[in-house]
KOLLOFI-368763 format. One line per field, with one value per residue (C-alpha): x, y, z; residue number from 1; residue in three letters. Coordinates in pm, 1 decimal. Last residue first. Layout:
BEGIN
X <- (X; ...)
Y <- (Y; ...)
Z <- (Z; ...)
nr <- (NUM; ...)
rest <- (ALA; ...)
END
This chain:
BEGIN
X <- (7690.9; 7602.9; 7612.8; 7984.3; 8087.8; 7849.7; 7998.7; 8352.9; 8270.4; 8124.0; 8442.8; 8666.1; 8443.2; 8438.9; 8822.3; 8856.2; 8623.0; 8814.3; 9123.5; 8978.9; 8860.8; 9229.9; 9376.0; 9120.3; 9187.6; 9569.0; 9519.2; 9314.6; 9571.5; 9848.6; 10183.4; 10476.1; 10372.3; 10312.1; 10028.9; 10071.3; 10251.5; 10578.6; 10824.9; 11173.4; 11337.8; 11026.9; 11053.7; 11436.3; 11425.2; 11137.5; 11297.5; 11634.8; 11465.1; 11279.4; 11587.7; 11770.0; 11464.6; 11511.2; 11884.1; 11805.9; 11571.8; 11828.1; 12067.9; 11829.1; 11772.4; 12147.4; 12181.5; 11924.9; 11559.2; 11459.1; 11202.6; 11043.0; 11194.6; 10930.3; 11137.7; 11145.6; 11105.1; 11377.0; 11598.8; 11572.2; 11610.9; 11954.9; 11967.7; 12010.2; 12339.1; 12259.8; 12374.8; 12571.7; 12812.8; 12936.7; 13088.4; 13274.8; 13410.3; 13348.9; 13161.9; 13307.7; 13165.8; 12944.0; 12619.7; 12794.4; 12995.3; 12695.1; 12495.2; 12765.5; 12808.8; 12423.8; 12458.0; 12712.1; 12521.7; 12217.7; 12390.4; 12535.6; 12196.8; 12091.8; 12364.7; 12222.5; 11876.7; 12032.6; 12200.3; 11868.7; 11693.2; 11957.6; 11940.9; 11557.9; 11571.2; 11795.6; 11926.8; 11798.2; 11849.0; 12229.7; 12270.9; 12118.5; 12336.5; 12670.2; 12586.0; 12492.3; 12787.9; 13038.4; 12885.3; 12781.2; 13093.8; 13291.0; 13066.3; 13094.7; 13474.6; 13474.1; 13258.8; 13516.6; 13804.4; 13611.6; 13523.0; 13207.2; 13039.0; 12969.8; 12689.0; 12441.6; 12571.0; 12426.5; 12060.6; 12066.5; 12228.4; 11980.8; 11699.5; 11853.4; 11805.5; 11448.6; 11386.0; 11519.7; 11301.9; 10995.1; 11079.7; 11104.2; 10754.8; 10604.1; 10746.3; 10622.0; 10255.8; 10145.6; 10321.3; 10001.4; 10003.3; 10092.9; 10407.5; 10629.5; 10487.1; 10482.6; 10829.0; 10950.7; 10823.5; 10967.9; 11316.1; 11279.8; 11167.4; 11432.0; 11705.9; 11561.3; 11565.4; 11914.8; 12077.5; 11996.0; 12235.1; 12526.2; 12501.2; 12404.2; 12738.3; 12955.6; 12785.5; 12761.6; 13132.8; 13256.5; 13013.7; 13124.2; 13485.9; 13483.5; 13258.5; 13518.3; 13532.2; 13867.9; 14163.1; 14150.4; 13815.6; 13688.3; 14028.9; 13852.9; 14014.6; 14000.2; 13639.0; 13555.6; 13738.5; 13587.3; 13242.9; 13251.9; 13359.1; 13081.9; 12817.1; 12924.0; 12927.9; 12583.5; 12468.7; 12640.1; 12486.5; 12137.8; 12178.3; 12296.7; 11972.0; 11890.2; 12096.1; 12021.0; 11828.5; 11985.8; 11805.1; 11898.9; 11567.4; 11524.2; 11482.4; 11354.6; 11046.6; 10971.7; 11048.4; 10771.7; 10876.7; 10681.5; 10795.6; 10909.8; 10576.0; 10461.0; 10141.4; 10160.0; 9860.5; 9902.8; 9919.8; 9836.0; 9463.3; 9415.4; 9408.8; 9057.3; 8938.3; 8603.3; 8414.7; 8298.8; 8673.6; 8807.5; 8777.3; 9124.5; 9266.5; 9070.8; 8856.8; 9038.4; 8709.3; 8738.1; 8811.6; 8494.9; 8288.1; 8396.6; 8300.9; 7961.4; 7891.0; 7982.6; 7727.3; 7456.9; 7540.2; 7494.1; 7804.0; 7908.7; 8072.6; 8407.7; 8549.5; 8417.6; 8768.3; 8934.7; 8711.2; 8752.0; 9125.4; 9124.4; 8923.3; 9134.4; 9446.4; 9293.9; 9196.3; 9530.3; 9727.4; 9510.3; 9602.8; 9356.2; 9310.5; 9257.1; 9096.1; 8805.7; 8529.4; 8737.9; 8699.1; 8327.4; 8386.8; 8658.5; 8430.2; 8146.9; 8369.6; 8453.3; 8094.6; 7837.9; 7481.6; 7163.0; 7019.3; 7081.7; 7340.0; 7556.9; 7584.8; 7829.8; 7543.8; 7405.5; 7742.2; 7795.2; 7447.4; 7520.8; 7861.8; 7681.2; 7405.5; 7661.9; 7858.4; 7554.7; 7449.1; 7779.3; 8046.6; 8295.3; 8108.3; 7812.9; 7529.1; 7330.8; 7355.3; 7134.7; 7159.2; 6824.9; 6641.1; 6891.7; 6737.6; 6392.4; 6534.1; 6718.8; 6383.2; 6282.2; 6598.7; 6642.3; 6282.3; 6255.3; 6585.6; 6526.3; 6191.4; 5892.5; 5644.8; 5314.8; 5084.1; 4803.8; 4636.4; 4416.3; 4308.3; 4187.4; 4020.4; 3823.4; 3694.1; 3598.4; 3310.1; 3406.5; 3410.0; 3090.7; 2911.8; 3044.7; 2949.5; 2605.3; 2574.9; 2678.4; 2435.2; 2156.7; 2239.9; 2230.2; 1907.3; 1749.0; 1884.3; 1735.7; 1393.3; 1401.4; 1468.1; 1193.5; 941.9; 1048.7; 1036.4; 675.3; 571.5; 706.2; 519.9; 183.0; 219.2; 246.9)
Y <- (7772.8; 8024.1; 7769.4; 7698.6; 7878.3; 8168.5; 8208.4; 8208.0; 8460.5; 8679.0; 8639.1; 8737.6; 9017.4; 9154.9; 9134.3; 9298.5; 9579.8; 9643.8; 9669.7; 9908.6; 10116.2; 10105.9; 10223.5; 10488.3; 10633.7; 10629.4; 10811.1; 11055.3; 11113.9; 11163.5; 11060.3; 11022.7; 11290.4; 11552.3; 11773.3; 12118.7; 12013.2; 12165.9; 11874.5; 11970.6; 11702.8; 11545.8; 11202.1; 11175.5; 11252.1; 11003.0; 10716.0; 10740.7; 10798.4; 10472.6; 10290.8; 10415.9; 10282.6; 9933.1; 9936.8; 10019.2; 9709.7; 9478.4; 9621.5; 9537.4; 9178.6; 9144.3; 9269.5; 8999.1; 8991.3; 8731.9; 8923.3; 9063.8; 9279.8; 9543.5; 9817.8; 10052.6; 9790.0; 9553.4; 9842.0; 10024.0; 9670.2; 9638.2; 9348.0; 9001.6; 8833.6; 8545.0; 8667.3; 8944.0; 8662.5; 8586.2; 8947.9; 8885.8; 8555.3; 8228.7; 8083.3; 8238.8; 8555.8; 8520.6; 8649.8; 8945.2; 9041.1; 9036.1; 9239.4; 9510.2; 9515.3; 9580.6; 9841.9; 10033.0; 10003.4; 10131.3; 10421.1; 10506.0; 10530.0; 10736.6; 10988.2; 10996.1; 11089.1; 11355.5; 11523.1; 11501.8; 11654.3; 11942.8; 12023.6; 12056.7; 12277.9; 12534.9; 12847.1; 12796.2; 12437.0; 12520.5; 12760.9; 12496.2; 12227.7; 12405.8; 12507.7; 12161.2; 11992.9; 12206.5; 12256.6; 11880.7; 11762.3; 11952.7; 11827.3; 11470.0; 11507.5; 11614.5; 11300.4; 11079.0; 11237.7; 11199.8; 10828.4; 10668.5; 10393.2; 10093.2; 9856.8; 10073.5; 10361.4; 10179.1; 10204.0; 10571.3; 10659.4; 10465.0; 10640.5; 10973.6; 10866.3; 10783.0; 11137.1; 11304.2; 11128.6; 11201.2; 11569.5; 11544.6; 11383.3; 11642.4; 11925.7; 11755.9; 11772.7; 12014.1; 12324.1; 12541.5; 12915.7; 13218.6; 13318.4; 13365.8; 13088.9; 12834.0; 12961.0; 12918.2; 12560.3; 12471.0; 12603.6; 12400.9; 12084.1; 12090.7; 12148.8; 11857.3; 11613.1; 11719.9; 11679.2; 11316.5; 11178.1; 11351.7; 11189.6; 10876.3; 10883.2; 10905.2; 10600.6; 10393.7; 10440.8; 10383.0; 10083.0; 9917.5; 9951.5; 9811.6; 9513.5; 9436.9; 9471.8; 9323.2; 9538.4; 9872.9; 9984.9; 10149.8; 10321.3; 10621.7; 10896.2; 10693.1; 10605.7; 10970.6; 11127.2; 10871.7; 10916.4; 11295.9; 11290.0; 11050.0; 11269.0; 11594.0; 11447.9; 11311.3; 11668.8; 11841.2; 11589.2; 11632.1; 12015.0; 11983.8; 11806.8; 11454.9; 11252.5; 10879.7; 10757.0; 10450.3; 10142.7; 9866.4; 9689.2; 9618.1; 9273.7; 9417.2; 9518.0; 9169.3; 8994.8; 9229.9; 9514.1; 9505.1; 9818.1; 10154.5; 10328.3; 10621.1; 10820.0; 11174.2; 11408.7; 11768.2; 11956.2; 11654.9; 11681.1; 12026.2; 11916.0; 11782.9; 11422.0; 11460.0; 11162.0; 11136.3; 11066.8; 11322.0; 11356.0; 11487.9; 11127.0; 10956.0; 10662.8; 10338.2; 10154.5; 10008.4; 10367.3; 10508.4; 10209.7; 10259.7; 10624.6; 10552.7; 10307.4; 10574.0; 10806.0; 10543.6; 10484.0; 10857.2; 11049.1; 11176.6; 11472.3; 11510.1; 11738.0; 11494.1; 11420.9; 11445.3; 11185.5; 10966.5; 10984.9; 10914.4; 10605.4; 10491.8; 10546.8; 10353.7; 10064.1; 10064.4; 10058.4; 9758.8; 9577.0; 9519.0; 9190.1; 8939.1; 9217.3; 9223.5; 9251.9; 9522.1; 9707.6; 9790.0; 9887.3; 10129.8; 10277.2; 10315.0; 10499.2; 10751.3; 10813.3; 10643.8; 10761.4; 10543.0; 10660.5; 10332.8; 10533.8; 10220.2; 10191.4; 9902.1; 9638.5; 9870.8; 9915.8; 9527.4; 9493.5; 9763.4; 9604.3; 9263.5; 9419.1; 9610.9; 9302.1; 9115.0; 9409.7; 9450.5; 9693.7; 9846.4; 10110.8; 10220.2; 10419.8; 10087.9; 10003.8; 10273.2; 10288.1; 10459.3; 10123.7; 10041.6; 10320.4; 10154.3; 9837.0; 10078.0; 10192.8; 9840.5; 9710.3; 9922.0; 9939.5; 9576.2; 9504.5; 9728.2; 9577.0; 9775.3; 9825.7; 9700.0; 9978.4; 10168.4; 10422.1; 10178.7; 10026.7; 10365.8; 10450.4; 10115.8; 10153.0; 9819.9; 9841.1; 9794.5; 10149.3; 10231.1; 9955.1; 10067.4; 10416.2; 10311.8; 10093.4; 10374.1; 10613.0; 10344.6; 10290.9; 10676.7; 10709.4; 10442.9; 10588.7; 10942.2; 10769.4; 10594.7; 10880.5; 11101.3; 10808.9; 10808.6; 11193.4; 11192.5; 10922.0; 11132.6; 11439.0; 11242.8; 11104.4; 11447.1)
Z <- (9410.3; 9147.2; 8877.6; 8914.2; 8606.4; 8660.3; 9026.7; 8885.6; 8612.1; 8884.1; 9101.8; 8820.0; 8715.9; 9062.2; 9105.1; 8758.2; 8859.5; 9198.7; 8996.4; 8750.0; 9063.7; 9187.6; 8853.8; 8826.8; 9172.7; 9104.1; 8767.7; 8942.9; 9205.5; 8968.9; 9148.4; 8903.0; 8664.4; 8952.8; 8818.9; 8674.1; 8362.7; 8290.9; 8315.7; 8198.0; 8425.8; 8613.6; 8451.5; 8469.6; 8831.3; 8912.2; 8722.7; 8884.5; 9212.4; 9159.9; 9062.0; 9389.0; 9606.4; 9433.6; 9506.3; 9882.3; 9881.3; 9747.6; 9995.8; 10275.9; 10155.5; 10157.3; 10508.2; 10593.5; 10667.9; 10940.4; 11127.9; 10803.1; 10546.5; 10600.4; 10434.3; 10735.6; 10996.7; 10875.2; 10799.5; 11151.7; 11317.6; 11137.8; 10883.0; 11015.3; 10891.9; 10655.5; 10321.6; 10483.8; 10611.1; 10257.8; 10255.8; 10572.1; 10429.8; 10587.3; 10249.1; 9944.7; 9803.4; 9498.6; 9645.8; 9835.2; 9532.7; 9303.9; 9535.6; 9564.6; 9179.8; 9151.9; 9428.4; 9226.2; 8889.3; 9060.0; 9201.3; 8868.1; 8734.3; 9037.8; 8936.6; 8586.0; 8726.0; 8967.8; 8677.4; 8479.9; 8802.6; 8816.6; 8431.2; 8454.6; 8772.6; 8589.6; 8746.8; 9092.7; 9071.9; 8992.9; 9288.1; 9526.8; 9387.9; 9414.9; 9774.4; 9877.3; 9695.6; 9869.7; 10207.5; 10218.6; 10098.9; 10368.0; 10636.0; 10521.7; 10502.9; 10871.6; 10958.0; 10785.8; 10986.5; 11322.1; 11276.2; 11104.3; 11315.0; 11100.1; 11047.4; 11214.0; 11015.1; 10695.5; 10817.4; 10924.3; 10582.9; 10380.4; 10595.4; 10490.0; 10116.7; 10184.7; 10353.8; 10064.0; 9841.4; 10068.0; 10065.5; 9673.3; 9647.9; 9882.0; 9668.8; 9341.4; 9433.1; 9170.2; 9337.4; 9364.4; 9352.2; 9568.9; 9374.7; 9674.4; 9873.3; 9588.6; 9500.5; 9859.6; 9881.7; 9526.2; 9646.8; 9963.8; 9801.5; 9535.3; 9798.9; 10008.4; 9715.3; 9603.9; 9942.7; 10044.1; 9798.7; 9957.3; 10301.8; 10123.4; 9905.8; 10235.4; 10406.5; 10097.5; 10001.1; 10348.1; 10405.2; 10073.5; 10125.3; 10463.9; 10362.2; 10095.5; 9727.6; 9599.7; 9471.3; 9317.2; 9171.3; 9474.1; 9555.3; 9724.2; 9534.2; 9205.4; 9242.2; 9333.4; 9038.8; 8786.5; 8928.8; 8925.1; 8555.6; 8459.7; 8650.0; 8494.6; 8136.2; 8178.8; 8295.0; 8004.7; 7765.2; 7904.7; 7877.9; 7530.9; 7455.4; 7389.8; 7635.6; 7628.0; 7933.9; 8062.9; 8226.5; 8436.3; 8517.0; 8887.3; 9039.1; 9357.0; 9190.9; 9048.6; 9385.5; 9528.5; 9766.8; 10073.0; 10222.3; 10068.0; 10113.4; 9913.0; 9936.9; 9844.0; 9950.4; 10041.9; 9722.3; 9494.0; 9620.3; 9474.5; 9109.7; 9087.4; 9180.8; 8982.6; 9060.5; 8705.4; 8618.3; 8368.3; 7993.0; 7931.0; 8028.0; 7758.2; 7868.9; 8000.7; 7984.0; 8343.2; 8507.9; 8320.5; 8425.5; 8770.0; 8781.3; 8611.1; 8896.3; 9134.4; 8981.7; 9005.8; 9370.3; 9437.6; 9565.2; 9904.0; 10056.8; 10244.0; 9974.7; 9701.3; 9541.2; 9876.7; 10044.7; 9737.1; 9751.7; 10134.4; 10081.7; 9799.5; 10021.7; 10325.0; 10110.3; 9949.6; 10291.1; 10400.3; 10097.3; 9818.5; 9619.0; 9897.1; 10100.1; 9847.3; 10092.4; 10274.5; 9950.0; 10020.1; 10382.7; 10277.4; 10004.6; 10258.5; 10486.4; 10192.9; 10138.8; 9900.8; 9853.5; 9796.0; 10137.7; 10342.5; 10558.2; 10570.3; 10192.4; 10180.9; 10127.4; 9849.3; 9690.5; 9678.9; 9512.2; 9259.1; 9181.8; 9120.0; 8913.2; 8704.2; 8645.5; 8524.5; 8301.8; 8121.4; 8221.4; 7991.6; 7788.5; 7998.4; 7838.1; 7748.3; 8104.4; 8200.0; 8583.8; 8689.9; 8708.0; 9003.2; 9204.6; 9209.7; 9369.3; 9618.3; 9732.3; 9820.5; 9962.3; 10279.0; 10411.0; 10378.7; 10542.8; 10819.8; 10904.3; 10846.1; 11138.2; 11037.6; 10909.7; 11086.5; 10901.1; 10708.2; 11054.6; 11198.5; 10863.8; 10860.5; 11200.7; 11338.7; 11587.1; 11952.1; 12030.9; 11854.0; 12037.0; 12378.4; 12308.0; 12207.6; 12509.3; 12736.8; 12578.0; 12608.0; 12979.3; 13031.5; 12866.4; 13068.0; 13398.2; 13293.3; 13217.3; 13539.7; 13721.0; 13546.2; 13616.8; 14002.5; 14021.2; 13875.2; 14128.1; 14412.7; 14290.5; 14256.1; 14598.5; 14749.2)
nr <- (428; 427; 426; 425; 424; 423; 422; 421; 420; 419; 418; 417; 416; 415; 414; 413; 412; 411; 410; 409; 408; 407; 406; 405; 404; 403; 402; 401; 400; 399; 398; 397; 396; 395; 394; 393; 392; 391; 390; 389; 388; 387; 386; 385; 384; 383; 382; 381; 380; 379; 378; 377; 376; 375; 374; 373; 372; 371; 370; 369; 368; 367; 366; 365; 364; 363; 362; 361; 360; 359; 358; 357; 356; 355; 354; 353; 352; 351; 350; 349; 348; 347; 346; 345; 344; 343; 342; 341; 340; 339; 338; 337; 336; 335; 334; 333; 332; 331; 330; 329; 328; 327; 326; 325; 324; 323; 322; 321; 320; 319; 318; 317; 316; 315; 314; 313; 312; 311; 310; 309; 308; 307; 306; 305; 304; 303; 302; 301; 300; 299; 298; 297; 296; 295; 294; 293; 292; 291; 290; 289; 288; 287; 286; 285; 284; 283; 282; 281; 280; 279; 278; 277; 276; 275; 274; 273; 272; 271; 270; 269; 268; 267; 266; 265; 264; 263; 262; 261; 260; 259; 258; 257; 256; 255; 254; 253; 252; 251; 250; 249; 248; 247; 246; 245; 244; 243; 242; 241; 240; 239; 238; 237; 236; 235; 234; 233; 232; 231; 230; 229; 228; 227; 226; 225; 224; 223; 222; 221; 220; 219; 218; 217; 216; 215; 214; 213; 212; 211; 210; 209; 208; 207; 206; 205; 204; 203; 202; 201; 200; 199; 198; 197; 196; 195; 194; 193; 192; 191; 190; 189; 188; 187; 186; 185; 184; 183; 182; 181; 180; 179; 178; 177; 176; 175; 174; 173; 172; 171; 170; 169; 168; 167; 166; 165; 164; 163; 162; 161; 160; 159; 158; 157; 156; 155; 154; 153; 152; 151; 150; 149; 148; 147; 146; 145; 144; 143; 142; 141; 140; 139; 138; 137; 136; 135; 134; 133; 132; 131; 130; 129; 128; 127; 126; 125; 124; 123; 122; 121; 120; 119; 118; 117; 116; 115; 114; 113; 112; 111; 110; 109; 108; 107; 106; 105; 104; 103; 102; 101; 100; 99; 98; 97; 96; 95; 94; 93; 92; 91; 90; 89; 88; 87; 86; 85; 84; 83; 82; 81; 80; 79; 78; 77; 76; 75; 74; 73; 72; 71; 70; 69; 68; 67; 66; 65; 64; 63; 62; 61; 60; 59; 58; 57; 56; 55; 54; 53; 52; 51; 50; 49; 48; 47; 46; 45; 44; 43; 42; 41; 40; 39; 38; 37; 36; 35; 34; 33; 32; 31; 30; 29; 28; 27; 26; 25; 24; 23; 22; 21; 20; 19; 18; 17; 16; 15; 14; 13; 12; 11; 10; 9; 8; 7; 6; 5; 4; 3; 2; 1)
rest <- (ASN; GLY; GLY; THR; GLY; VAL; ALA; LYS; ASP; ASN; LYS; GLY; MET; VAL; ASP; SER; VAL; TYR; LYS; LYS; LEU; MET; LYS; ASN; LEU; LYS; GLU; GLU; PRO; ASN; TYR; VAL; PRO; ASN; ILE; ALA; ASP; THR; HIS; GLY; SER; VAL; ALA; HIS; ASN; VAL; ASP; ARG; HIS; GLU; ALA; GLU; ASP; ALA; ARG; VAL; ALA; TYR; ILE; MET; ASP; LEU; VAL; THR; GLY; LYS; GLU; GLY; LEU; LYS; TRP; TYR; SER; ARG; ALA; ILE; LYS; PRO; ALA; PRO; GLU; THR; ARG; TRP; ALA; ALA; LEU; ASP; SER; GLY; LYS; PRO; ALA; GLU; GLU; ILE; ALA; GLY; ILE; ILE; LYS; THR; TYR; THR; HIS; CYS; ALA; GLU; GLU; GLU; ILE; TYR; GLY; VAL; PHE; ARG; HIS; CYS; PHE; ALA; PRO; SER; ALA; VAL; TYR; SER; LEU; PHE; PHE; ALA; THR; GLY; PHE; GLY; ILE; GLN; GLY; GLY; ILE; VAL; SER; ALA; ARG; PHE; ILE; ALA; GLY; PRO; GLU; LYS; LEU; LYS; ILE; PHE; THR; LEU; LEU; HIS; MET; ARG; GLU; ASN; ASN; ALA; GLU; GLU; LEU; PHE; MET; ASN; LEU; MET; GLY; GLY; ASP; ARG; LYS; MET; ASN; ARG; LEU; SER; SER; PHE; HIS; ARG; ILE; ILE; ALA; ALA; VAL; MET; GLY; PRO; ILE; ALA; ALA; VAL; THR; GLU; LEU; PHE; ILE; ALA; ARG; ASN; LEU; ILE; LYS; GLU; THR; THR; ILE; GLU; GLY; ARG; ASN; TRP; GLY; THR; ALA; THR; ASP; PHE; ILE; VAL; ARG; THR; CYS; LYS; VAL; ALA; GLY; LEU; ALA; VAL; LYS; ASP; LEU; THR; SER; GLU; PRO; ASP; ARG; HIS; THR; MET; GLU; ILE; ASN; LEU; GLN; GLU; PRO; THR; TYR; ASN; GLY; HIS; THR; LYS; VAL; PHE; MET; TYR; GLU; PRO; VAL; CYS; ASN; GLY; VAL; GLY; LEU; PRO; ASN; GLY; GLU; ASP; LYS; ALA; ALA; GLY; SER; ALA; ALA; TYR; ASP; ILE; ALA; GLN; ILE; PHE; ARG; ASP; ILE; SER; VAL; THR; GLY; GLY; ALA; LYS; SER; ALA; TYR; PHE; LEU; GLU; GLY; LEU; GLU; VAL; ILE; GLU; ALA; ASP; THR; PHE; THR; SER; ASN; HIS; LYS; ARG; LEU; LEU; ARG; LYS; ILE; ASP; ARG; ASP; SER; ILE; ARG; GLY; ASP; GLY; GLY; THR; ASP; ALA; GLU; LEU; LEU; GLU; GLN; HIS; ILE; LYS; ARG; VAL; VAL; PRO; GLU; ASP; LEU; ALA; THR; LEU; LYS; ASN; THR; ASP; VAL; ASN; MET; TYR; ARG; VAL; GLN; GLN; PRO; GLN; GLN; PHE; HIS; PHE; ALA; PRO; SER; ALA; ALA; PRO; GLN; ILE; SER; ALA; PHE; LEU; ASN; PRO; ASN; PRO; ALA; CYS; ALA; THR; ALA; GLY; ILE; ALA; THR; GLN; ARG; ALA; ILE; GLY; ARG; HIS; LEU; ALA; THR; LYS; GLY; ALA; ILE; ARG; LEU; THR; ALA; VAL; THR; SER; HIS; MET)
END
């Protein structure tokens, strides 16, 4: 009995000692540093560290020796700005990144230009992105003024003009308001016929309305402007409609001119809506407008079907005459004696629709409005002369790739200017 108890006690002590030894070994193992464990644990990388390190490697992929217009300091500056604009931190630029980039240069780019360039980029990549290196190549291409047929590395393509035409008539600069009075000499028989038709029409209209008899008055100006603007809005709409049906019928692209002519027609309509705020036409006047629309609209439609080139040349010469007419009106207002109705237009506020459309400001006058109308007519003159006989697939007035290159070149100029300034001041 006693020997059995002694045996159990010895066995218990042995087990206890083994348990203590095991726990001690486990504790020692747990406390001992594990090099593999610590090697696998890294401090959390800050966003700045994670963002900058791989980008520094990407910069090495930009071979400045292959760039023709940008030197290394400018490339570094542009690259740094692109890194800061890269919201995804993946070394690729999106349309949102472009807008973010240009907002840093808001003294150079207007809000409208920033939005437009972002849209152009989005369209060129069909909603995709481009690497920073590729974007720098595109900037270099734009800055170098490379040959047009080479194509910008961003690849705008020719589908963009089909749905994108950006034109605002506000914020004309003093230089733009001070238009150049140009005349395109007729070259072909078609041109001579168009010019002869315009001259003949003007003589008849001036004689019928008494425009050249007596002094110029506000009544004469408004009668003439209102009637002519009801006619002037016809050609753009006719051209757009015919080109629209042609695109549908032939199942091919228009090249972007359809949208341009729609905008031209609406611009002329805005002229009309502005002038009728200064005078409400009577019943006889309105009847003459209906007759003019039926007669001229039908003739122009048939003529455009037969020869678009003739019609655009005809409109170009009409707009030349419009520029002369509005120049004469501006001169009459500016030279009118104080106290006269014409002199009042120098200070009389323009209608609200005019101040908002042309962005004339709160104190924009009727005279300011007429300056803006004349600038519109000068643009229509140049556009119609440019597209007469034009056979290229792309709108010659609004080419998205040329627009993109122009804006990128503008961005480079701003960067280079700031970079030179920083160097000149020692970077302070």
